[in-house]
N, CA, C and O atoms as a Tinker XYZ file with bonds, in Angstrom:
   304  protein
     1  N     -2.613000   16.426000   17.923000    73     2
     2  CA    -2.745000   15.494000   16.829000    64     1     3
     3  C     -1.433000   15.471000   16.053000    63     2     4     5
     4  O     -0.864000   16.513000   15.727000    81     3
     5  N     -0.973000   14.277000   15.770000    73     3     6
     6  CA     0.246000   14.075000   14.990000    64     5     7
     7  C     -0.095000   14.159000   13.506000    63     6     8     9
     8  O     -1.081000   13.576000   13.055000    81     7
     9  N      0.724000   14.886000   12.751000    73     7    10
    10  CA     0.515000   14.991000   11.310000    64     9    11
    11  C      1.646000   14.270000   10.593000    63    10    12    13
    12  O      2.823000   14.519000   10.855000    81    11
    13  N      1.270000   13.363000    9.675000    73    11    14
    14  CA     2.245000   12.602000    8.910000    64    13    15
    15  C      2.233000   13.065000    7.463000    63    14    16    17
    16  O      1.173000   13.161000    6.843000    81    15
    17  N      3.405000   13.349000    6.931000    73    15    18
    18  CA     3.540000   13.720000    5.533000    64    17    19
    19  C      3.882000   12.458000    4.752000    63    18    20    21
    20  O      4.848000   11.764000    5.070000    81    19
    21  N      3.097000   12.169000    3.742000    73    19    22
    22  CA     3.308000   10.993000    2.917000    64    21    23
    23  C      3.758000   11.454000    1.540000    63    22    24    25
    24  O      3.063000   12.227000    0.881000    81    23
    25  N      4.939000   10.973000    1.100000    73    23    26
    26  CA     5.383000   11.333000   -0.246000    64    25    27
    27  C      5.016000   10.222000   -1.230000    63    26    28    29
    28  O      4.492000    9.180000   -0.838000    81    27
    29  N      5.292000   10.456000   -2.497000    73    27    30
    30  CA     4.878000    9.526000   -3.545000    64    29    31
    31  C      5.490000    8.149000   -3.356000    63    30    32    33
    32  O      4.782000    7.147000   -3.457000    81    31
    33  N      6.774000    8.073000   -3.087000    73    31    34
    34  CA     7.440000    6.770000   -2.934000    64    33    35
    35  C      6.828000    5.972000   -1.795000    63    34    36    37
    36  O      6.575000    4.777000   -1.942000    81    35
    37  N      6.592000    6.609000   -0.679000    73    35    38
    38  CA     5.991000    5.925000    0.469000    64    37    39
    39  C      4.600000    5.424000    0.104000    63    38    40    41
    40  O      4.261000    4.275000    0.384000    81    39
    41  N      3.803000    6.267000   -0.511000    73    39    42
    42  CA     2.429000    5.888000   -0.875000    64    41    43
    43  C      2.420000    4.717000   -1.840000    63    42    44    45
    44  O      1.638000    3.782000   -1.667000    81    43
    45  N      3.273000    4.749000   -2.852000    73    43    46
    46  CA     3.326000    3.661000   -3.822000    64    45    47
    47  C      3.852000    2.382000   -3.190000    63    46    48    49
    48  O      3.344000    1.299000   -3.478000    81    47
    49  N      4.860000    2.489000   -2.335000    73    47    50
    50  CA     5.389000    1.302000   -1.651000    64    49    51
    51  C      4.344000    0.662000   -0.747000    63    50    52    53
    52  O      4.216000   -0.562000   -0.716000    81    51
    53  N      3.602000    1.474000   -0.018000    73    51    54
    54  CA     2.543000    0.937000    0.836000    64    53    55
    55  C      1.464000    0.238000    0.013000    63    54    56    57
    56  O      0.922000   -0.789000    0.421000    81    55
    57  N      1.167000    0.805000   -1.137000    73    55    58
    58  CA     0.088000    0.263000   -1.964000    64    57    59
    59  C      0.467000   -1.055000   -2.621000    63    58    60    61
    60  O     -0.392000   -1.920000   -2.792000    81    59
    61  N      1.721000   -1.231000   -2.991000    73    59    62
    62  CA     2.077000   -2.417000   -3.766000    64    61    63
    63  C      2.550000   -3.598000   -2.923000    63    62    64    65
    64  O      2.657000   -4.708000   -3.445000    81    63
    65  N      2.830000   -3.401000   -1.669000    73    63    66
    66  CA     3.350000   -4.475000   -0.825000    64    65    67
    67  C      2.250000   -5.013000    0.078000    63    66    68    69
    68  O      1.780000   -4.313000    0.975000    81    67
    69  N      1.838000   -6.254000   -0.156000    73    67    70
    70  CA     0.740000   -6.845000    0.624000    64    69    71
    71  C      1.039000   -6.876000    2.122000    63    70    72    73
    72  O      0.120000   -6.872000    2.941000    81    71
    73  N      2.313000   -6.909000    2.476000    73    71    74
    74  CA     2.693000   -6.959000    3.897000    64    73    75
    75  C      2.390000   -5.652000    4.612000    63    74    76    77
    76  O      2.403000   -5.600000    5.842000    81    75
    77  N      2.118000   -4.601000    3.857000    73    75    78
    78  CA     1.833000   -3.295000    4.449000    64    77    79
    79  C      0.357000   -3.097000    4.780000    63    78    80    81
    80  O     -0.029000   -2.045000    5.289000    81    79
    81  N     -0.464000   -4.100000    4.496000    73    79    82
    82  CA    -1.898000   -3.974000    4.789000    64    81    83
    83  C     -2.148000   -3.732000    6.273000    63    82    84    85
    84  O     -3.033000   -2.960000    6.640000    81    83
    85  N     -1.373000   -4.389000    7.121000    73    83    86
    86  CA    -1.517000   -4.180000    8.570000    64    85    87
    87  C     -1.189000   -2.730000    8.920000    63    86    88    89
    88  O     -1.893000   -2.104000    9.713000    81    87
    89  N     -0.131000   -2.205000    8.334000    73    87    90
    90  CA     0.259000   -0.819000    8.580000    64    89    91
    91  C     -0.832000    0.135000    8.117000    63    90    92    93
    92  O     -1.172000    1.086000    8.820000    81    91
    93  N     -1.380000   -0.120000    6.935000    73    91    94
    94  CA    -2.441000    0.742000    6.409000    64    93    95
    95  C     -3.682000    0.700000    7.289000    63    94    96    97
    96  O     -4.305000    1.733000    7.532000    81    95
    97  N     -4.044000   -0.484000    7.766000    73    95    98
    98  CA    -5.206000   -0.590000    8.658000    64    97    99
    99  C     -4.955000    0.169000    9.965000    63    98   100   101
   100  O     -5.851000    0.838000   10.481000    81    99
   101  N     -3.750000    0.062000   10.489000    73    99   102
   102  CA    -3.402000    0.759000   11.720000    64   101   103
   103  C     -3.481000    2.278000   11.525000    63   102   104   105
   104  O     -4.001000    2.996000   12.379000    81   103
   105  N     -2.960000    2.754000   10.394000    73   103   106
   106  CA    -3.039000    4.187000   10.088000    64   105   107
   107  C     -4.495000    4.624000   10.004000    63   106   108   109
   108  O     -4.860000    5.674000   10.531000    81   107
   109  N     -5.329000    3.823000    9.343000    73   107   110
   110  CA    -6.759000    4.157000    9.242000    64   109   111
   111  C     -7.402000    4.241000   10.622000    63   110   112   113
   112  O     -8.190000    5.149000   10.887000    81   111
   113  N     -7.071000    3.304000   11.495000    73   111   114
   114  CA    -7.640000    3.321000   12.846000    64   113   115
   115  C     -7.207000    4.571000   13.608000    63   114   116   117
   116  O     -8.015000    5.195000   14.296000    81   115
   117  N     -5.938000    4.933000   13.483000    73   115   118
   118  CA    -5.444000    6.137000   14.157000    64   117   119
   119  C     -6.116000    7.390000   13.606000    63   118   120   121
   120  O     -6.402000    8.325000   14.354000    81   119
   121  N     -6.369000    7.410000   12.299000    73   119   122
   122  CA    -7.057000    8.553000   11.700000    64   121   123
   123  C     -8.496000    8.635000   12.203000    63   122   124   125
   124  O     -8.975000    9.712000   12.557000    81   123
   125  N     -9.179000    7.497000   12.233000    73   123   126
   126  CA   -10.569000    7.476000   12.705000    64   125   127
   127  C    -10.670000    7.901000   14.166000    63   126   128   129
   128  O    -11.661000    8.507000   14.575000    81   127
   129  N     -9.642000    7.580000   14.952000    73   127   130
   130  CA    -9.625000    7.938000   16.366000    64   129   131
   131  C     -9.192000    9.392000   16.581000    63   130   132   133
   132  O     -9.223000    9.897000   17.703000    81   131
   133  N     -8.792000   10.052000   15.508000    73   131   134
   134  CA    -8.360000   11.438000   15.633000    64   133   135
   135  C     -6.961000   11.592000   16.199000    63   134   136   137
   136  O     -6.580000   12.677000   16.636000    81   135
   137  N     -6.194000   10.508000   16.193000    73   135   138
   138  CA    -4.824000   10.550000   16.734000    64   137   139
   139  C     -3.828000   11.144000   15.731000    63   138   140   141
   140  O     -2.878000   11.826000   16.116000    81   139
   141  N     -4.059000   10.877000   14.452000    73   139   142
   142  CA    -3.152000   11.386000   13.425000    64   141   143
   143  C     -3.961000   11.956000   12.256000    63   142   144   145
   144  O     -5.145000   11.663000   12.086000    81   143
   145  N     -3.286000   12.767000   11.474000    73   143   146
   146  CA    -3.837000   13.282000   10.220000    64   145   147
   147  C     -2.754000   13.113000    9.162000    63   146   148   149
   148  O     -1.572000   13.330000    9.431000    81   147
   149  N     -3.159000   12.730000    7.975000    73   147   150
   150  CA    -2.201000   12.608000    6.884000    64   149   151
   151  C     -2.150000   13.909000    6.100000    63   150   152   153
   152  O     -3.175000   14.518000    5.794000    81   151
   153  N     -0.939000   14.311000    5.787000    73   151   154
   154  CA    -0.721000   15.461000    4.927000    64   153   155
   155  C     -0.220000   14.888000    3.604000    63   154   156   157
   156  O      0.895000   14.374000    3.514000    81   155
   157  N     -1.064000   14.987000    2.584000    73   155   158
   158  CA    -0.731000   14.405000    1.291000    64   157   159
   159  C     -0.806000   15.505000    0.229000    63   158   160   161
   160  O     -1.890000   15.973000   -0.118000    81   159
   161  N      0.350000   15.909000   -0.276000    73   159   162
   162  CA     0.357000   16.947000   -1.307000    64   161   163
   163  C     -0.417000   16.485000   -2.548000    63   162   164   165
   164  O     -0.467000   15.291000   -2.844000    81   163
   165  N     -1.006000   17.417000   -3.255000    73   163   166
   166  CA    -1.790000   17.099000   -4.450000    64   165   167
   167  C     -0.944000   16.361000   -5.473000    63   166   168   169
   168  O     -1.469000   15.523000   -6.206000    81   167
   169  N      0.348000   16.645000   -5.545000    73   167   170
   170  CA     1.238000   15.945000   -6.478000    64   169   171
   171  C      1.256000   14.448000   -6.178000    63   170   172   173
   172  O      1.280000   13.632000   -7.099000    81   171
   173  N      1.245000   14.085000   -4.903000    73   171   174
   174  CA     1.229000   12.675000   -4.519000    64   173   175
   175  C     -0.074000   12.024000   -4.969000    63   174   176   177
   176  O     -0.068000   10.914000   -5.501000    81   175
   177  N     -1.179000   12.711000   -4.757000    73   175   178
   178  CA    -2.483000   12.187000   -5.183000    64   177   179
   179  C     -2.484000   11.990000   -6.695000    63   178   180   181
   180  O     -2.924000   10.948000   -7.182000    81   179
   181  N     -2.001000   12.970000   -7.437000    73   179   182
   182  CA    -1.971000   12.876000   -8.899000    64   181   183
   183  C     -1.065000   11.749000   -9.380000    63   182   184   185
   184  O     -1.438000   10.997000  -10.279000    81   183
   185  N      0.123000   11.626000   -8.789000    73   183   186
   186  CA     1.051000   10.582000   -9.198000    64   185   187
   187  C      0.505000    9.198000   -8.856000    63   186   188   189
   188  O      0.665000    8.255000   -9.630000    81   187
   189  N     -0.134000    9.079000   -7.703000    73   187   190
   190  CA    -0.717000    7.787000   -7.343000    64   189   191
   191  C     -1.836000    7.426000   -8.319000    63   190   192   193
   192  O     -1.923000    6.286000   -8.776000    81   191
   193  N     -2.683000    8.392000   -8.635000    73   191   194
   194  CA    -3.774000    8.143000   -9.577000    64   193   195
   195  C     -3.218000    7.716000  -10.934000    63   194   196   197
   196  O     -3.744000    6.800000  -11.566000    81   195
   197  N     -2.170000    8.374000  -11.370000    73   195   198
   198  CA    -1.543000    8.055000  -12.653000    64   197   199
   199  C     -0.920000    6.659000  -12.647000    63   198   200   201
   200  O     -0.922000    5.986000  -13.678000    81   199
   201  N     -0.388000    6.211000  -11.513000    73   199   202
   202  CA     0.317000    4.929000  -11.431000    64   201   203
   203  C     -0.526000    3.805000  -10.844000    63   202   204   205
   204  O     -0.041000    2.682000  -10.711000    81   203
   205  N     -1.766000    4.081000  -10.492000    73   203   206
   206  CA    -2.612000    3.109000   -9.801000    64   205   207
   207  C     -2.713000    1.777000  -10.560000    63   206   208   209
   208  O     -2.531000    0.718000   -9.960000    81   207
   209  N     -2.996000    1.816000  -11.854000    73   207   210
   210  CA    -3.155000    0.581000  -12.621000    64   209   211
   211  C     -1.875000   -0.257000  -12.614000    63   210   212   213
   212  O     -1.923000   -1.479000  -12.472000    81   211
   213  N     -0.746000    0.407000  -12.767000    73   211   214
   214  CA     0.540000   -0.307000  -12.753000    64   213   215
   215  C      0.781000   -0.944000  -11.390000    63   214   216   217
   216  O      1.255000   -2.077000  -11.307000    81   215
   217  N      0.460000   -0.227000  -10.333000    73   215   218
   218  CA     0.652000   -0.750000   -8.975000    64   217   219
   219  C     -0.255000   -1.954000   -8.739000    63   218   220   221
   220  O      0.175000   -2.945000   -8.148000    81   219
   221  N     -1.496000   -1.878000   -9.190000    73   219   222
   222  CA    -2.425000   -2.997000   -9.028000    64   221   223
   223  C     -1.889000   -4.221000   -9.752000    63   222   224   225
   224  O     -1.915000   -5.326000   -9.209000    81   223
   225  N     -1.401000   -4.033000  -10.979000    73   223   226
   226  CA    -0.846000   -5.157000  -11.740000    64   225   227
   227  C      0.359000   -5.753000  -11.037000    63   226   228   229
   228  O      0.491000   -6.975000  -10.970000    81   227
   229  N      1.245000   -4.910000  -10.509000    73   227   230
   230  CA     2.418000   -5.406000   -9.788000    64   229   231
   231  C      1.998000   -6.179000   -8.555000    63   230   232   233
   232  O      2.552000   -7.238000   -8.259000    81   231
   233  N      1.025000   -5.656000   -7.841000    73   231   234
   234  CA     0.557000   -6.308000   -6.627000    64   233   235
   235  C     -0.051000   -7.666000   -6.951000    63   234   236   237
   236  O      0.252000   -8.655000   -6.284000    81   235
   237  N     -0.909000   -7.722000   -7.971000    73   235   238
   238  CA    -1.518000   -8.994000   -8.368000    64   237   239
   239  C     -0.467000   -9.976000   -8.855000    63   238   240   241
   240  O     -0.537000  -11.165000   -8.542000    81   239
   241  N      0.490000   -9.501000   -9.605000    73   239   242
   242  CA     1.576000  -10.349000  -10.084000    64   241   243
   243  C      2.345000  -10.948000   -8.909000    63   242   244   245
   244  O      2.712000  -12.123000   -8.925000    81   243
   245  N      2.579000  -10.130000   -7.903000    73   243   246
   246  CA     3.283000  -10.589000   -6.702000    64   245   247
   247  C      2.473000  -11.662000   -5.970000    63   246   248   249
   248  O      3.032000  -12.657000   -5.509000    81   247
   249  N      1.171000  -11.462000   -5.865000    73   247   250
   250  CA     0.302000  -12.443000   -5.201000    64   249   251
   251  C      0.340000  -13.765000   -5.963000    63   250   252   253
   252  O      0.505000  -14.824000   -5.358000    81   251
   253  N      0.189000  -13.710000   -7.286000    73   251   254
   254  CA     0.197000  -14.934000   -8.077000    64   253   255
   255  C      1.538000  -15.653000   -7.995000    63   254   256   257
   256  O      1.584000  -16.883000   -7.984000    81   255
   257  N      2.626000  -14.894000   -7.936000    73   255   258
   258  CA     3.953000  -15.503000   -7.806000    64   257   259
   259  C      4.067000  -16.231000   -6.471000    63   258   260   261
   260  O      4.600000  -17.338000   -6.411000    81   259
   261  N      3.567000  -15.613000   -5.397000    73   259   262
   262  CA     3.627000  -16.267000   -4.080000    64   261   263
   263  C      2.778000  -17.537000   -4.067000    63   262   264   265
   264  O      3.179000  -18.546000   -3.488000    81   263
   265  N      1.604000  -17.489000   -4.705000    73   263   266
   266  CA     0.746000  -18.672000   -4.770000    64   265   267
   267  C      1.448000  -19.771000   -5.557000    63   266   268   269
   268  O      1.483000  -20.924000   -5.128000    81   267
   269  N      1.998000  -19.415000   -6.693000    73   267   270
   270  CA     2.703000  -20.386000   -7.532000    64   269   271
   271  C      3.882000  -21.006000   -6.777000    63   270   272   273
   272  O      4.076000  -22.221000   -6.823000    81   271
   273  N      4.663000  -20.184000   -6.087000    73   271   274
   274  CA     5.793000  -20.687000   -5.303000    64   273   275
   275  C      5.324000  -21.611000   -4.183000    63   274   276   277
   276  O      5.955000  -22.632000   -3.907000    81   275
   277  N      4.228000  -21.254000   -3.547000    73   275   278
   278  CA     3.686000  -22.086000   -2.469000    64   277   279
   279  C      3.215000  -23.433000   -3.005000    63   278   280   281
   280  O      3.460000  -24.470000   -2.389000    81   279
   281  N      2.543000  -23.419000   -4.143000    73   279   282
   282  CA     2.082000  -24.670000   -4.744000    64   281   283
   283  C      3.274000  -25.538000   -5.131000    63   282   284   285
   284  O      3.265000  -26.747000   -4.902000    81   283
   285  N      4.294000  -24.927000   -5.715000    73   283   286
   286  CA     5.509000  -25.684000   -6.061000    64   285   287
   287  C      6.150000  -26.299000   -4.825000    63   286   288   289
   288  O      6.642000  -27.427000   -4.850000    81   287
   289  N      6.132000  -25.537000   -3.762000    73   287   290
   290  CA     6.829000  -25.986000   -2.554000    64   289   291
   291  C      6.048000  -27.059000   -1.794000    63   290   292   293
   292  O      6.637000  -28.019000   -1.298000    81   291
   293  N      4.718000  -26.899000   -1.700000    73   291   294
   294  CA     3.927000  -27.793000   -0.842000    64   293   295
   295  C      2.932000  -28.667000   -1.596000    63   294   296   297
   296  O      2.467000  -29.669000   -1.053000    81   295
   297  N      2.600000  -28.317000   -2.816000    73   295   298
   298  CA     1.557000  -29.050000   -3.532000    64   297   299
   299  C      2.114000  -30.216000   -4.336000    63   298   300   301
   300  O      3.313000  -30.301000   -4.604000    81   299
   301  N      1.227000  -31.091000   -4.705000    73   299   302
   302  CA     1.600000  -32.220000   -5.585000    64   301   303
   303  C      1.023000  -32.008000   -6.958000    63   302   304
   304  O      1.218000  -32.839000   -7.845000    81   303
């Protein structure tokens, strides 16, 4: 079994970038299949919990910006 160490920056980057959803789903599938295990230090869990609300706001802001840009570009 492959073990992956996830640090705070990686975890936060994966969480805030919508394009990483495919990567996260793939990691989940590999974990469910027993192919990999994540090694996540408690500090990473604590920092993610502390920053979760900010990350959610950034992610939502990014989604709304993309929608707004798309409407400007293609909508009337």
